[in-house]
C-alpha positions in Angstrom: -38.8 56.3 29.0 -36.3 55.7 26.5 -37.5 55.9 22.9 -37.3 52.6 20.3 -34.3 54.6 18.6 -32.3 55.0 21.3 -33.1 51.6 22.8 -31.8 49.9 19.2 -28.8 52.2 19.3 -27.7 50.8 22.9 -28.5 47.3 21.9 -26.2 47.2 19.0 -23.4 49.2 21.0 -23.6 46.9 23.6 -23.1 43.9 21.1 -20.3 45.8 19.3 -18.4 46.9 23.0 -16.5 43.9 23.4 -15.9 42.3 26.8 -19.0 43.5 28.7 -18.4 44.6 32.3 -21.4 45.5 35.0 -20.0 49.5 34.4 -20.2 49.5 30.2 -23.6 48.0 29.7 -25.7 50.9 28.0 -29.2 49.4 28.4 -28.3 48.5 32.3 -31.3 50.8 33.2 -33.7 49.7 30.3 -33.5 46.0 31.3 -34.8 44.0 34.0 -31.9 42.7 36.3 -34.1 41.0 38.9 -32.5 37.7 38.2 -30.1 38.1 35.6 -27.7 41.0 35.6 -27.9 43.3 32.5 -24.2 42.5 32.0 -25.7 38.7 32.0 -28.6 39.4 29.9 -26.6 41.6 27.0 -24.3 38.6 26.8 -26.9 36.1 26.2 -27.9 38.2 22.8 -24.5 39.2 21.9 -23.4 35.3 21.7 -26.4 34.4 19.8 -25.7 37.3 17.4 -22.1 36.7 16.8 -22.7 32.9 16.6 -25.3 33.9 13.6 -22.5 36.1 12.4 -19.7 33.7 12.2 -22.0 30.6 10.4 -22.1 32.8 7.3 -18.4 33.7 7.2 -17.7 30.1 7.6 -19.6 29.6 4.6 -17.8 32.1 2.5 -14.5 31.8 4.0 -13.8 27.8 4.5 -10.5 27.7 3.4 -9.3 30.4 5.7 -10.9 28.3 8.5 -9.2 25.2 7.3 -5.9 27.0 7.4 -5.7 28.4 11.0 -8.6 25.9 12.8 -11.9 26.5 14.0 -11.0 27.9 17.3 -8.6 30.7 15.8 -11.2 31.2 12.9 -14.1 31.7 15.3 -12.2 34.5 17.4 -11.4 36.2 14.2 -14.7 36.5 13.1 -15.7 37.8 16.7 -13.2 40.6 16.2 -14.1 41.5 12.8 -17.8 41.5 14.0 -16.6 44.2 16.9 -15.1 46.3 14.1 -17.9 45.4 11.0 -21.3 44.4 12.0 -23.8 43.5 9.3 -25.4 46.6 7.6 -27.8 44.5 5.4 -30.3 41.4 6.4 -28.7 40.0 3.3 -26.0 37.9 4.8 -24.3 37.3 1.4 -23.2 41.4 1.3 -21.2 40.5 4.4 -17.3 39.6 4.8 -16.2 41.9 2.0 -13.7 43.7 4.5 -12.6 40.8 5.9 -9.5 40.0 4.1 -8.4 43.5 4.8 -9.0 42.9 8.4 -7.1 40.0 8.6 -3.9 42.4 7.4 -4.1 44.2 10.6 -5.1 41.2 12.7 -1.8 40.9 14.5 -2.2 37.0 15.8 -2.3 36.5 12.0 0.8 38.2 11.2 2.7 35.0 10.9 0.4 34.2 8.0 1.4 36.2 5.2 -0.5 34.6 2.7 -4.0 34.6 4.6 -5.4 38.0 3.3 -4.8 36.8 0.0 -6.5 33.7 0.7 -9.5 35.3 2.0 -9.9 37.8 -0.8 -9.8 34.7 -3.2 -12.6 33.2 -1.4 -14.4 36.2 -1.5 -14.1 36.6 -5.3 -15.0 33.0 -5.4 -18.3 34.1 -3.3 -19.0 37.0 -5.8 -18.4 34.4 -8.7 -20.6 32.2 -7.4 -23.6 34.7 -7.0 -23.1 36.6 -9.9 -25.8 36.9 -12.7 -25.9 34.4 -15.6 -25.8 35.7 -19.4 -26.4 33.9 -22.8 -23.5 33.0 -24.7 -23.2 34.5 -28.1 -22.7 32.2 -31.4 -19.3 32.4 -32.1 -19.5 30.9 -35.7 -20.6 34.4 -37.0 -17.3 35.6 -35.1 -15.1 33.9 -37.7 -16.7 35.2 -40.2 -15.9 39.1 -39.4 -13.8 41.1 -42.0 -10.2 42.3 -41.3 -11.9 45.9 -40.5 -14.4 44.7 -38.3 -11.7 42.6 -36.0 -10.2 45.9 -35.2 -13.3 47.5 -33.8 -14.5 44.1 -31.5 -15.0 44.7 -27.9 -15.9 41.8 -25.6 -18.1 41.5 -22.8 -16.8 38.9 -20.2 -19.2 36.7 -18.3 -20.8 38.5 -15.4 -19.1 35.9 -12.9 -15.5 36.7 -13.9 -13.3 37.7 -11.4 -9.5 38.1 -11.4 -6.4 38.8 -9.1 -3.0 38.8 -8.6 -1.2 38.0 -5.1 2.6 37.7 -4.3 1.8 34.0 -2.9 1.2 30.9 -4.6 -2.6 31.2 -3.4 -3.7 28.7 -6.3 -1.7 26.0 -4.8 -2.9 26.9 -1.2 -6.4 26.6 -2.6 -6.0 23.2 -4.1 -4.0 21.6 -1.7 -6.9 22.5 0.7 -9.5 21.6 -1.6 -7.9 18.2 -2.1 -7.4 17.5 1.5 -4.3 15.2 3.0 -1.2 16.7 4.5 -1.0 20.3 4.4 2.6 21.2 3.7 4.0 23.6 0.9 7.6 25.1 0.8 6.5 28.8 0.5 10.2 29.5 0.0 10.2 27.6 -3.1 6.8 29.1 -4.5 6.2 32.0 -6.5 2.9 34.5 -6.4 0.9 34.4 -9.3 -2.6 35.5 -11.5 -6.2 33.6 -11.2 -9.2 34.1 -13.4 -12.7 32.6 -11.5 -15.5 31.9 -13.9 -18.9 30.5 -13.1 -19.7 27.5 -15.8 -22.6 25.1 -15.4 -23.3 26.3 -11.8 -19.4 25.6 -10.5 -16.8 28.2 -10.3 -13.5 27.1 -11.8 -10.0 28.7 -10.9 -7.8 29.1 -13.9 -4.1 30.3 -13.4 -3.2 33.2 -15.9 0.5 34.1 -17.6 1.2 37.6 -17.0 0.5 38.1 -20.5 -2.7 36.5 -20.3 -3.7 38.8 -17.2 -3.0 42.2 -18.9 -4.9 41.0 -21.9 -7.9 40.2 -19.6 -7.5 43.5 -17.7 -7.3 45.2 -21.4 -10.6 43.8 -22.5 -11.9 45.0 -18.9 -10.9 48.3 -19.3 -13.0 48.5 -22.4 -10.3 48.1 -25.1 -10.7 46.4 -28.5 -9.6 42.8 -28.6 -6.6 43.4 -31.0 -5.4 46.1 -28.9 -5.5 44.0 -25.7 -4.2 41.1 -27.5 -1.2 43.5 -28.5 -0.4 44.1 -25.0 0.1 40.6 -24.6 2.0 39.9 -27.3 4.6 42.7 -26.0 5.0 40.8 -22.8 5.3 37.5 -24.3 4.6 36.4 -28.0 4.6 32.7 -27.3 2.8 29.8 -28.4 0.1 30.0 -25.7 -0.7 33.6 -26.4 -2.0 32.6 -29.9 -4.6 30.6 -28.3 -6.2 33.5 -25.7 -8.9 33.8 -27.6 -9.9 30.1 -28.1 -9.3 29.3 -25.1 -11.5 32.2 -23.5 -14.5 31.2 -25.5 -13.8 27.8 -24.5 -13.9 28.1 -21.0 -16.6 30.6 -21.2 -14.7 33.8 -19.8 -16.2 35.7 -23.5 -19.7 35.9 -23.2 -19.9 37.9 -26.5 -18.8 40.8 -28.6 -19.4 43.9 -30.1 -18.1 46.4 -32.8 -17.3 49.7 -32.0 
């Protein structure tokens, strides 16, 4: 008699084996085929399992689906599930490799921006699920001495995510979110940087300039506020740069500060 462990391994193998045939069903000797063939029975289970996997992917990647259409998206999800089966019962954890998979998915080669849109959607997903954290009283920050300011490090809100793309992903995102005609001349558009932050239960997306993302990355790396600010100034010392600190306190990127 086949052990439970072996049955489970065969079941998963059949679910992930691609197209089932009468010759490649691992469980053919372990299930009854009096009325329905082993291929037919496993096909039912597999279709049910794959359908249950597609639903959370649709919830996480609605813009990818909007861009390629439902039929293409479901086919993409099926191929993805054959390579990446869920490792956990928590489907919020499923889909992290989706953007990387799209890069290698031959039918999507004509949409070079699609994998970056998928990664942006994954970051949006992570931001929406991130822990919350109390915001400090920033009125005390204004009272710090010059010496204390040189030692300040910033704790970013747990929902902060950033990314850089060679494609105009924020414009594509907004085009899909706003509905209407989906036309964008990519030859006339540039890539850029995006910051995601959840505030009042809503994830907001903000475009970042080159010096601004350098500023945020420096803070993520643990550099002091003034060190990060100096890096931003080296790239572009404009009027907007002077307002970085105020801006990120207002939008909620900055959660608290410490003095080293």
